[in-house]
N, CA, C and O atoms as a GROMACS GRO file, in nm:
protein
  208
    1MET      N    1  10.180   9.316   9.722
    1MET     CA    2  10.267   9.199   9.729
    1MET      C    3  10.290   9.166   9.876
    1MET      O    4  10.325   9.255   9.954
    2PRO      N    5  10.272   9.040   9.916
    2PRO     CA    6  10.291   9.005  10.056
    2PRO      C    7  10.438   9.017  10.097
    2PRO      O    8  10.529   8.989  10.019
    3GLN      N    9  10.458   9.059  10.220
    3GLN     CA   10  10.593   9.072  10.272
    3GLN      C   11  10.649   8.934  10.305
    3GLN      O   12  10.575   8.848  10.354
    4PRO      N   13  10.777   8.911  10.279
    4PRO     CA   14  10.836   8.781  10.312
    4PRO      C   15  10.839   8.761  10.464
    4PRO      O   16  10.852   8.857  10.540
    5VAL      N   17  10.828   8.639  10.504
    5VAL     CA   18  10.828   8.606  10.646
    5VAL      C   19  10.966   8.556  10.685
    5VAL      O   20  11.022   8.467  10.622
    6GLN      N   21  11.018   8.615  10.790
    6GLN     CA   22  11.149   8.572  10.839
    6GLN      C   23  11.133   8.436  10.907
    6GLN      O   24  11.036   8.416  10.980
    7PRO      N   25  11.226   8.344  10.884
    7PRO     CA   26  11.212   8.213  10.948
    7PRO      C   27  11.224   8.225  11.100
    7PRO      O   28  11.292   8.313  11.151
    8THR      N   29  11.157   8.136  11.170
    8THR     CA   30  11.166   8.135  11.315
    8THR      C   31  11.302   8.082  11.358
    8THR      O   32  11.374   8.022  11.279
    9LYS      N   33  11.335   8.105  11.482
    9LYS     CA   34  11.463   8.055  11.534
    9LYS      C   35  11.467   7.903  11.525
    9LYS      O   36  11.572   7.845  11.494
   10GLN      N   37  11.354   7.838  11.552
   10GLN     CA   38  11.351   7.693  11.545
   10GLN      C   39  11.371   7.643  11.403
   10GLN      O   40  11.439   7.542  11.382
   11GLU      N   41  11.315   7.712  11.305
   11GLU     CA   42  11.335   7.674  11.165
   11GLU      C   43  11.482   7.688  11.126
   11GLU      O   44  11.535   7.604  11.053
   12VAL      N   45  11.546   7.792  11.175
   12VAL     CA   46  11.689   7.811  11.147
   12VAL      C   47  11.770   7.700  11.214
   12VAL      O   48  11.861   7.644  11.154
   13ARG      N   49  11.736   7.668  11.338
   13ARG     CA   50  11.806   7.559  11.409
   13ARG      C   51  11.791   7.427  11.334
   13ARG      O   52  11.888   7.354  11.316
   14ASP      N   53  11.668   7.398  11.291
   14ASP     CA   54  11.643   7.274  11.216
   14ASP      C   55  11.723   7.270  11.087
   14ASP      O   56  11.781   7.168  11.051
   15TYR      N   57  11.726   7.384  11.017
   15TYR     CA   58  11.802   7.393  10.893
   15TYR      C   59  11.950   7.368  10.919
   15TYR      O   60  12.014   7.290  10.848
   16MET      N   61  12.003   7.434  11.021
   16MET     CA   62  12.146   7.419  11.052
   16MET      C   63  12.178   7.275  11.094
   16MET      O   64  12.284   7.223  11.058
   17GLU      N   65  12.088   7.212  11.167
   17GLU     CA   66  12.111   7.074  11.208
   17GLU      C   67  12.116   6.982  11.086
   17GLU      O   68  12.202   6.894  11.077
   18LYS      N   69  12.024   7.002  10.993
   18LYS     CA   70  12.025   6.922  10.870
   18LYS      C   71  12.152   6.945  10.790
   18LYS      O   72  12.208   6.851  10.734
   19ARG      N   73  12.197   7.070  10.785
   19ARG     CA   74  12.319   7.102  10.712
   19ARG      C   75  12.439   7.030  10.774
   19ARG      O   76  12.523   6.977  10.701
   20GLN      N   77  12.447   7.029  10.905
   20GLN     CA   78  12.560   6.964  10.971
   20GLN      C   79  12.557   6.814  10.950
   20GLN      O   80  12.662   6.751  10.933
   21GLU      N   81  12.439   6.756  10.950
   21GLU     CA   82  12.426   6.611  10.929
   21GLU      C   83  12.462   6.570  10.787
   21GLU      O   84  12.505   6.457  10.764
   22SER      N   85  12.445   6.659  10.692
   22SER     CA   86  12.468   6.623  10.552
   22SER      C   87  12.616   6.611  10.517
   22SER      O   88  12.651   6.547  10.418
   23ARG      N   89  12.702   6.673  10.596
   23ARG     CA   90  12.847   6.666  10.576
   23ARG      C   91  12.890   6.715  10.437
   23ARG      O   92  12.986   6.663  10.380
   24GLN      N   93  12.821   6.813  10.385
   24GLN     CA   94  12.856   6.871  10.257
   24GLN      C   95  12.908   7.013  10.279
   24GLN      O   96  12.884   7.072  10.384
   25PRO      N   97  12.979   7.067  10.182
   25PRO     CA   98  13.024   7.206  10.196
   25PRO      C   99  12.903   7.299  10.204
   25PRO      O  100  12.795   7.265  10.155
   26PRO      N  101  12.920   7.414  10.264
   26PRO     CA  102  12.807   7.507  10.274
   26PRO      C  103  12.758   7.550  10.137
   26PRO      O  104  12.835   7.556  10.042
   27PRO      N  105  12.629   7.578  10.127
   27PRO     CA  106  12.575   7.620   9.998
   27PRO      C  107  12.626   7.759   9.962
   27PRO      O  108  12.671   7.835  10.048
   28SER      N  109  12.618   7.791   9.835
   28SER     CA  110  12.660   7.923   9.789
   28SER      C  111  12.559   8.028   9.837
   28SER      O  112  12.448   7.994   9.878
   29ARG      N  113  12.599   8.152   9.832
   29ARG     CA  114  12.511   8.262   9.873
   29ARG      C  115  12.383   8.261   9.790
   29ARG      O  116  12.274   8.282   9.843
   30LYS      N  117  12.398   8.236   9.662
   30LYS     CA  118  12.283   8.232   9.572
   30LYS      C  119  12.185   8.121   9.613
   30LYS      O  120  12.064   8.142   9.613
   31ASP      N  121  12.238   8.005   9.647
   31ASP     CA  122  12.153   7.893   9.689
   31ASP      C  123  12.082   7.924   9.821
   31ASP      O  124  11.964   7.890   9.838
   32ILE      N  125  12.152   7.988   9.913
   32ILE     CA  126  12.090   8.023  10.041
   32ILE      C  127  11.974   8.119  10.018
   32ILE      O  128  11.866   8.100  10.074
   33LEU      N  129  11.997   8.222   9.937
   33LEU     CA  130  11.891   8.318   9.908
   33LEU      C  131  11.772   8.251   9.841
   33LEU      O  132  11.657   8.284   9.871
   34ARG      N  133  11.800   8.157   9.751
   34ARG     CA  134  11.691   8.086   9.683
   34ARG      C  135  11.612   8.002   9.782
   34ARG      O  136  11.489   8.000   9.778
   35GLN      N  137  11.682   7.932   9.871
   35GLN     CA  138  11.614   7.846   9.968
   35GLN      C  139  11.527   7.927  10.063
   35GLN      O  140  11.422   7.881  10.106
   36LEU      N  141  11.570   8.047  10.095
   36LEU     CA  142  11.493   8.132  10.186
   36LEU      C  143  11.385   8.211  10.114
   36LEU      O  144  11.302   8.276  10.178
   37GLY      N  145  11.386   8.207   9.981
   37GLY     CA  146  11.287   8.281   9.904
   37GLY      C  147  11.321   8.428   9.888
   37GLY      O  148  11.237   8.506   9.845
   38TRP      N  149  11.442   8.466   9.923
   38TRP     CA  150  11.482   8.606   9.918
   38TRP      C  151  11.514   8.650   9.776
   38TRP      O  152  11.526   8.770   9.751
   39GLU      N  153  11.530   8.558   9.684
   39GLU     CA  154  11.554   8.597   9.546
   39GLU      C  155  11.435   8.675   9.492
   39GLU      O  156  11.450   8.762   9.406
   40LEU      N  157  11.317   8.643   9.543
   40LEU     CA  158  11.197   8.714   9.500
   40LEU      C  159  11.201   8.860   9.545
   40LEU      O  160  11.151   8.948   9.476
   41ILE      N  161  11.259   8.884   9.661
   41ILE     CA  162  11.272   9.021   9.711
   41ILE      C  163  11.364   9.099   9.619
   41ILE      O  164  11.334   9.213   9.582
   42GLU      N  165  11.476   9.039   9.582
   42GLU     CA  166  11.570   9.106   9.493
   42GLU      C  167  11.505   9.138   9.359
   42GLU      O  168  11.524   9.247   9.304
   43GLN      N  169  11.428   9.044   9.307
   43GLN     CA  170  11.361   9.067   9.179
   43GLN      C  171  11.262   9.182   9.189
   43GLN      O  172  11.254   9.266   9.100
   44SER      N  173  11.186   9.185   9.300
   44SER     CA  174  11.087   9.292   9.314
   44SER      C  175  11.155   9.427   9.331
   44SER      O  176  11.103   9.529   9.285
   45ARG      N  177  11.271   9.431   9.397
   45ARG     CA  178  11.345   9.556   9.412
   45ARG      C  179  11.396   9.605   9.276
   45ARG      O  180  11.388   9.724   9.246
   46LYS      N  181  11.446   9.513   9.196
   46LYS     CA  182  11.495   9.550   9.064
   46LYS      C  183  11.381   9.602   8.976
   46LYS      O  184  11.397   9.700   8.904
   47GLU      N  185  11.266   9.536   8.984
   47GLU     CA  186  11.152   9.580   8.906
   47GLU      C  187  11.106   9.719   8.950
   47GLU      O  188  11.071   9.803   8.867
   48ALA      N  189  11.105   9.741   9.080
   48ALA     CA  190  11.064   9.872   9.132
   48ALA      C  191  11.162   9.981   9.089
   48ALA      O  192  11.122  10.094   9.059
   49ALA      N  193  11.290   9.948   9.087
   49ALA     CA  194  11.392  10.044   9.046
   49ALA      C  195  11.376  10.079   8.897
   49ALA      O  196  11.397  10.193   8.858
   50ARG      N  197  11.340   9.981   8.816
   50ARG     CA  198  11.321  10.006   8.672
   50ARG      C  199  11.200  10.095   8.648
   50ARG      O  200  11.198  10.174   8.553
   51ARG      N  201  11.098  10.083   8.733
   51ARG     CA  202  10.977  10.162   8.714
   51ARG      C  203  10.997  10.309   8.750
   51ARG      O  204  10.919  10.394   8.708
   52ARG      N  205  11.099  10.340   8.826
   52ARG     CA  206  11.122  10.478   8.870
   52ARG      C  207  11.172  10.564   8.761
   52ARG      O  208  11.196  10.683   8.781
   0.00000   0.00000   0.00000
């Protein structure tokens, strides 16, 4: 399984700039993880734990 790639500093800056321009409340933790693709990491960890 390929390792997830951490976003670059510029990607984080761009994301934060878009968030500030949108004038909406911050996304939930679940939404942030989904946007970053980290939910897949959690799923793979849970699957690995079940296999043990």
